[in-house]
C-alpha positions as CSV (number, residue, x, y, z in Angstrom):
1,X,9.3,-33.7,-19.1
2,X,6.1,-35.0,-17.5
3,X,4.5,-31.5,-17.7
4,X,5.6,-31.3,-21.4
5,X,4.1,-34.7,-22.2
6,X,0.9,-33.8,-20.3
7,X,0.5,-30.5,-22.2
8,X,1.3,-32.0,-25.6
9,X,-1.1,-35.0,-25.1
10,X,-3.8,-32.6,-23.8
11,X,-3.4,-30.5,-26.9
12,X,-3.9,-33.5,-29.1
13,X,-6.9,-34.7,-27.2
14,X,-8.6,-31.3,-27.1
15,X,-7.9,-30.8,-30.8
16,X,-9.5,-34.1,-31.8
17,X,-12.4,-33.4,-29.5
18,X,-13.1,-30.0,-30.9
19,X,-12.6,-31.2,-34.5
20,X,-14.9,-34.2,-34.3
21,X,-17.7,-32.3,-32.5
22,X,-17.4,-29.7,-35.2
23,X,-17.4,-32.4,-37.9
24,X,-20.4,-34.1,-36.4
25,X,-22.3,-30.8,-36.1
26,X,-21.6,-29.8,-39.7
27,X,-22.8,-33.0,-41.4
28,X,-25.6,-32.4,-43.9
29,X,-28.1,-34.9,-45.2
30,X,-27.8,-35.1,-49.0
31,X,-29.3,-37.1,-51.8
32,X,-27.2,-40.1,-52.9
33,X,-25.6,-40.9,-49.6
34,X,-24.7,-44.6,-49.0
35,X,-27.1,-46.7,-47.1
36,X,-27.1,-46.1,-43.4
37,X,-25.3,-42.7,-43.7
38,X,-26.6,-39.9,-41.6
39,X,-24.8,-37.0,-43.4
40,X,-21.7,-35.8,-45.2
41,X,-19.3,-32.9,-45.0
42,X,-16.8,-31.5,-47.5
43,X,-13.7,-29.7,-46.2
44,X,-10.5,-28.3,-47.7
45,X,-7.2,-28.2,-46.0
46,X,-3.5,-28.6,-46.9
47,X,-4.1,-28.2,-50.6
48,X,-6.7,-31.0,-50.9
49,X,-10.4,-31.8,-50.5
50,X,-11.8,-34.2,-47.9
51,X,-15.2,-35.9,-48.2
52,X,-16.4,-37.2,-44.8
53,X,-19.5,-39.4,-44.5
54,X,-20.8,-40.5,-41.1
55,X,-22.8,-43.8,-40.7
56,X,-25.4,-43.7,-37.9
57,X,-24.7,-47.3,-37.0
58,X,-22.0,-48.8,-39.2
59,X,-21.3,-49.2,-43.0
60,X,-22.5,-52.4,-44.7
61,X,-18.9,-53.5,-45.1
62,X,-16.1,-53.0,-42.5
63,X,-13.0,-51.3,-44.0
64,X,-9.6,-53.0,-43.8
65,X,-8.2,-50.2,-41.6
66,X,-9.7,-48.0,-39.0
67,X,-8.1,-45.0,-37.2
68,X,-8.8,-45.1,-33.5
69,X,-8.7,-42.0,-31.3
70,X,-7.9,-43.1,-27.8
71,X,-4.2,-42.7,-26.9
72,X,-4.5,-38.9,-26.8
73,X,-6.9,-39.4,-23.9
74,X,-5.0,-42.1,-22.2
75,X,-1.7,-40.3,-22.4
76,X,-3.2,-37.1,-21.0
77,X,-4.6,-38.9,-18.0
78,X,-1.6,-41.1,-17.3
79,X,0.8,-38.2,-17.5
80,X,-1.5,-36.1,-15.4
81,X,-1.8,-38.8,-12.8
82,X,2.0,-39.1,-12.6
83,X,2.2,-35.4,-12.1
84,X,-0.4,-35.7,-9.3
85,X,1.7,-38.4,-7.6
86,X,5.1,-36.6,-8.1
87,X,3.9,-33.2,-7.0
88,X,0.7,-33.4,-4.9
89,X,1.0,-36.9,-3.3
90,X,4.8,-36.8,-2.8
91,X,4.5,-33.2,-1.4
92,X,1.1,-33.7,0.3
93,X,2.2,-31.7,3.3
94,X,2.9,-28.7,1.1
95,X,0.2,-28.8,-1.6
96,X,-2.6,-31.0,-0.5
97,X,-3.0,-30.6,3.2
98,X,-4.0,-27.5,5.1
99,X,-4.4,-28.1,8.9
100,X,-6.7,-25.1,9.1
101,X,-9.1,-26.9,6.8
102,X,-8.6,-30.5,7.9
103,X,-5.9,-32.2,10.0
104,X,-4.7,-35.1,7.8
105,X,-1.7,-37.3,7.5
106,X,-0.1,-37.5,4.0
107,X,-1.3,-41.1,3.7
108,X,-4.9,-40.1,4.6
109,X,-4.8,-37.2,2.1
110,X,-3.7,-39.5,-0.7
111,X,-6.3,-42.1,0.2
112,X,-9.1,-39.4,0.2
113,X,-7.8,-38.1,-3.2
114,X,-7.9,-41.5,-4.8
115,X,-11.3,-42.3,-3.3
116,X,-12.7,-39.0,-4.6
117,X,-11.6,-39.8,-8.1
118,X,-13.2,-43.2,-8.1
119,X,-16.4,-42.1,-6.3
120,X,-16.8,-39.1,-8.7
121,X,-16.7,-41.4,-11.8
122,X,-19.1,-43.9,-10.2
123,X,-21.7,-41.3,-9.3
124,X,-21.4,-39.6,-12.7
125,X,-21.8,-42.9,-14.5
126,X,-24.8,-43.8,-12.4
127,X,-26.4,-40.5,-13.3
128,X,-25.8,-41.1,-17.0
129,X,-27.3,-44.6,-16.8
130,X,-30.3,-43.5,-14.8
131,X,-33.6,-42.2,-16.3
132,X,-32.0,-38.7,-16.2
133,X,-29.7,-39.9,-19.0
134,X,-32.5,-39.8,-21.5
135,X,-32.8,-36.0,-21.1
136,X,-29.6,-34.2,-22.0
137,X,-30.6,-30.9,-20.4
138,X,-31.6,-32.5,-17.1
139,X,-28.5,-34.7,-17.1
140,X,-26.3,-31.7,-17.7
141,X,-27.8,-29.9,-14.7
142,X,-27.4,-33.0,-12.5
143,X,-23.8,-33.3,-13.6
144,X,-23.2,-29.7,-12.8
145,X,-24.6,-30.1,-9.3
146,X,-22.5,-33.2,-8.8
147,X,-19.3,-31.4,-9.8
148,X,-20.0,-28.3,-7.7
149,X,-20.9,-30.4,-4.7
150,X,-17.6,-32.3,-5.2
151,X,-15.7,-29.0,-5.3
152,X,-17.4,-27.8,-2.1
153,X,-16.6,-31.1,-0.4
154,X,-13.0,-31.1,-1.5
155,X,-12.6,-27.5,-0.3
156,X,-13.5,-28.7,3.2
157,X,-11.0,-31.6,3.0
158,X,-7.9,-30.2,1.2
159,X,-6.0,-26.9,0.9
160,X,-7.5,-24.5,-1.6
161,X,-4.7,-25.3,-4.1
162,X,-5.3,-29.0,-3.6
163,X,-9.1,-28.8,-3.8
164,X,-9.1,-27.0,-7.1
165,X,-6.5,-29.2,-8.7
166,X,-8.3,-32.3,-7.3
167,X,-11.6,-31.0,-8.9
168,X,-9.8,-30.7,-12.2
169,X,-8.4,-34.2,-11.8
170,X,-11.8,-35.5,-11.1
171,X,-13.2,-34.0,-14.3
172,X,-10.2,-35.3,-16.2
173,X,-10.8,-38.8,-14.8
174,X,-14.5,-38.7,-15.8
175,X,-13.5,-37.7,-19.3
176,X,-10.9,-40.4,-19.7
177,X,-13.1,-43.0,-18.1
178,X,-15.8,-42.1,-20.7
179,X,-13.3,-42.9,-23.4
180,X,-11.9,-46.1,-21.8
181,X,-15.0,-47.6,-20.3
182,X,-17.8,-46.4,-22.6
183,X,-16.8,-45.0,-26.0
184,X,-14.1,-47.5,-26.9
185,X,-15.9,-50.7,-25.6
186,X,-19.1,-49.6,-27.5
187,X,-17.1,-49.2,-30.7
188,X,-15.5,-52.6,-30.2
189,X,-19.0,-54.1,-29.7
190,X,-20.2,-52.5,-32.9
191,X,-17.2,-54.0,-34.9
192,X,-17.7,-57.4,-33.3
193,X,-21.3,-57.4,-34.3
194,X,-20.4,-56.6,-37.9
195,X,-17.8,-59.3,-38.1
196,X,-20.5,-61.7,-36.8
197,X,-22.8,-60.6,-39.6
198,X,-25.1,-58.8,-37.2
199,X,-26.4,-55.2,-37.2
200,X,-24.8,-53.2,-34.3
201,X,-27.1,-51.9,-31.6
202,X,-27.8,-48.2,-32.4
203,X,-27.9,-47.5,-28.6
204,X,-24.1,-48.1,-28.4
205,X,-23.4,-45.2,-30.8
206,X,-25.9,-42.9,-29.1
207,X,-24.4,-43.6,-25.7
208,X,-20.9,-43.0,-26.9
209,X,-21.9,-39.7,-28.6
210,X,-23.5,-38.5,-25.4
211,X,-20.3,-39.1,-23.4
212,X,-18.2,-37.6,-26.1
213,X,-20.3,-34.4,-26.0
214,X,-19.9,-34.3,-22.2
215,X,-16.1,-34.5,-22.7
216,X,-16.3,-31.6,-25.1
217,X,-18.2,-29.3,-22.8
218,X,-15.9,-30.1,-19.9
219,X,-12.7,-29.3,-21.8
220,X,-12.4,-25.6,-21.1
221,X,-13.2,-25.8,-17.4
222,X,-10.7,-28.6,-17.0
223,X,-7.9,-26.5,-18.6
224,X,-8.6,-23.7,-16.1
225,X,-8.6,-26.0,-13.1
226,X,-5.5,-28.0,-14.1
227,X,-3.4,-24.7,-14.3
228,X,-5.3,-23.1,-11.3
229,X,-2.1,-23.3,-9.1
230,X,-1.0,-20.2,-11.1
231,X,-4.1,-18.3,-9.8
232,X,-3.7,-17.7,-6.0
233,X,-6.6,-15.3,-5.8
234,X,-8.8,-18.2,-7.2
235,X,-7.7,-21.2,-5.1
236,X,-6.4,-19.2,-2.1
237,X,-9.7,-17.5,-1.3
238,X,-12.7,-18.5,0.8
239,X,-15.1,-19.0,-2.2
240,X,-12.8,-21.2,-4.4
241,X,-15.6,-23.8,-4.8
242,X,-18.0,-21.2,-6.1
243,X,-15.4,-20.0,-8.5
244,X,-15.2,-23.5,-9.8
245,X,-19.0,-23.4,-10.4
246,X,-18.6,-20.1,-12.3
247,X,-15.8,-21.5,-14.5
248,X,-17.9,-24.5,-15.3
249,X,-20.8,-22.3,-16.5
250,X,-18.5,-19.9,-18.5
251,X,-16.5,-22.8,-20.2
252,X,-19.6,-24.7,-21.2
253,X,-21.3,-21.5,-22.4
254,X,-18.4,-20.8,-24.7
255,X,-18.3,-24.3,-26.1
256,X,-22.1,-24.2,-26.6
257,X,-21.6,-21.1,-28.8
258,X,-19.1,-22.8,-31.1
259,X,-21.0,-26.1,-31.2
260,X,-24.2,-24.3,-32.3
261,X,-22.2,-22.2,-34.9
262,X,-20.5,-25.4,-36.3
263,X,-24.0,-26.9,-36.7
264,X,-25.1,-24.0,-38.8
265,X,-27.7,-22.9,-36.3
266,X,-28.3,-19.3,-35.1
267,X,-25.3,-18.2,-33.0
268,X,-26.3,-17.8,-29.3
269,X,-24.5,-14.6,-28.6
270,X,-26.0,-14.5,-25.1
271,X,-23.4,-17.2,-24.2
272,X,-20.6,-14.6,-24.2
273,X,-22.6,-12.4,-21.9
274,X,-23.0,-15.3,-19.5
275,X,-19.3,-16.2,-19.7
276,X,-18.3,-12.6,-19.1
277,X,-20.7,-12.3,-16.2
278,X,-19.3,-15.4,-14.6
279,X,-15.8,-14.1,-14.9
280,X,-16.7,-10.8,-13.4
281,X,-18.4,-12.7,-10.5
282,X,-15.3,-14.9,-10.1
283,X,-13.1,-11.8,-9.8
284,X,-15.6,-10.4,-7.3
285,X,-15.4,-13.5,-5.2
286,X,-11.6,-13.6,-5.3
287,X,-11.6,-10.0,-3.9
288,X,-13.5,-11.2,-0.8
289,X,-10.2,-12.6,0.5
290,X,-9.1,-15.9,1.9
291,X,-11.1,-16.2,5.1
292,X,-13.3,-14.2,7.6
293,X,-10.2,-13.9,9.8
294,X,-8.6,-11.8,7.2
295,X,-11.2,-9.0,7.7
296,X,-10.5,-9.1,11.4
297,X,-6.8,-8.4,11.2
298,X,-7.3,-4.7,11.2
299,X,-8.6,-4.8,14.8
300,X,-5.5,-6.5,16.1
301,X,-2.8,-4.4,17.8
302,X,-0.7,-2.8,15.1
303,X,2.9,-3.8,14.8
304,X,5.4,-1.8,12.9
305,X,5.0,-2.2,9.1
306,X,8.6,-1.5,8.2
307,X,10.8,-3.4,5.9
308,X,12.6,-4.8,9.0
309,X,9.3,-6.1,10.4
310,X,8.4,-7.6,7.0
311,X,11.9,-9.1,6.6
312,X,11.6,-10.8,10.1
313,X,8.3,-12.4,9.1
314,X,9.3,-13.5,5.6
315,X,12.7,-14.9,6.8
316,X,10.9,-16.9,9.5
317,X,8.0,-18.1,7.4
318,X,9.1,-18.2,3.7
319,X,12.9,-18.1,3.2
320,X,13.4,-21.8,4.1
321,X,12.2,-22.5,0.6
322,X,12.7,-19.2,-1.1
323,X,16.4,-19.0,-0.7
324,X,19.6,-19.5,-2.7
325,X,20.0,-22.9,-0.8
326,X,16.5,-24.0,0.4
327,X,16.5,-26.1,3.6
328,X,13.0,-27.5,3.2
329,X,13.1,-31.2,2.5
330,X,12.2,-31.9,-1.2
331,X,12.8,-28.3,-2.3
332,X,16.1,-28.1,-4.4
333,X,15.8,-24.6,-5.7
334,X,13.7,-21.5,-4.9
335,X,10.2,-22.1,-6.3
336,X,9.8,-20.1,-9.6
337,X,13.2,-18.6,-8.9
338,X,11.8,-16.3,-6.2
339,X,14.3,-15.7,-3.5
340,X,13.3,-14.0,-0.2
341,X,16.5,-14.3,1.8
342,X,17.7,-10.7,1.6
343,X,16.1,-7.3,2.2
344,X,16.6,-6.4,-1.4
345,X,14.9,-9.5,-2.7
346,X,12.0,-9.2,-0.2
347,X,11.4,-5.6,-1.3
348,X,11.7,-6.5,-5.0
349,X,9.0,-9.1,-4.6
350,X,6.6,-7.1,-2.4
351,X,3.8,-7.3,-5.0
352,X,4.0,-11.1,-5.1
353,X,4.2,-11.3,-1.3
354,X,1.0,-9.3,-1.2
355,X,-0.7,-11.5,-3.8
356,X,0.4,-14.8,-2.3
357,X,0.2,-14.1,1.5
358,X,-2.2,-11.2,1.9
359,X,-4.8,-11.1,-0.8
360,X,-4.9,-14.9,-0.7
361,X,-3.5,-17.6,1.7
362,X,-1.8,-19.4,-1.2
363,X,1.5,-19.0,0.7
364,X,2.9,-20.6,2.7
365,X,1.4,-23.8,1.2
366,X,-1.0,-25.3,3.6
367,X,0.4,-22.7,6.1
368,X,3.1,-25.3,6.9
369,X,5.2,-22.6,8.7
370,X,2.1,-21.4,10.7
371,X,2.2,-17.7,9.7
372,X,-0.3,-15.8,11.9
373,X,-3.1,-13.4,10.9
374,X,-1.3,-10.7,12.8
375,X,1.8,-11.3,10.7
376,X,-0.2,-11.2,7.5
377,X,-1.7,-7.9,8.7
378,X,1.8,-6.5,9.0
379,X,2.7,-7.7,5.5
380,X,-0.6,-6.2,4.3
381,X,0.3,-2.7,5.7
382,X,3.9,-2.9,4.5
383,X,3.0,-4.0,1.0
384,X,0.4,-1.2,0.8
385,X,3.2,1.3,1.7
386,X,5.5,-0.2,-0.9
387,X,2.8,0.0,-3.5
388,X,2.2,3.7,-2.6
389,X,5.9,4.3,-3.0
390,X,6.7,4.4,0.7
């Protein structure tokens, strides 16, 4: 239910973000607009016409009712944070910690995670308030460097799965904090000024619009990162932080295309080439494998790569969770319904074993069962034979 709530809330938030950026970009200056209006747009939907007028600061008279857009953002973050607690904090030893990366206790991992979320927002906010904030292009580049540096740092602190999810949570926290700490307070200040008979400060609206635009450009990368646990060759490889950088570029490039199109400007078709190149590069990085040790496994003494050998490894390293009755604490049923407790099931899932334990180190999570490189090499040879029909 938490996942469902999170997805539904995110859909509502993303939809309103896309719509209002589109609306803002499509506004046109026309004769006869009310005083203080910056543009208008006519739209048709649901059998009726809509006439939208945007005031650059505020209308001369405050309407009796205003529709606020905030709970989509808040619900998305709150439900996402609960999921983070229930899955990644409660199961830190499985999903957040990898002793091969950093030896941490669950309490330390949770503390570092919370600190990263807070520090990321503070640094981003300082960048926006600095002189860099007056230059959107320079600020965007600085923000990109900050996020990539954060992804790199997190990849040296948590497991690949945890680092990529944590990077997405960091971006989501920045986006929601923009709404909660900047956009909404600025709108309240504007309303308070009007009620006091004063003219609202135009800088409030300008700052809010800048943060809203940042949220819009971060949307697609965040969606990828928040479901990244489904992509083992992304998070379970040595260059996961670089893949984050490529996803950031690809996602913002796609949004830039549509934002320009909605504004009636020439369509920047080059953005699709950039996005495609980034995805090809990400696939190339994922093919490099999980670690330099992976490449060295071929020099190790060869063990038999038979089904019996694979079954021995899988039974000892995987079947405590992937069984009809898992014995690992906190695991009630086999994850994703994948059972690996019989020869038939192991052979049937040979392709997934190769993806999760050979092409990446996604499994076992955090290598909690301490599978060795030699054992992975045996699984590599056996799954190759299975793929070849052997």
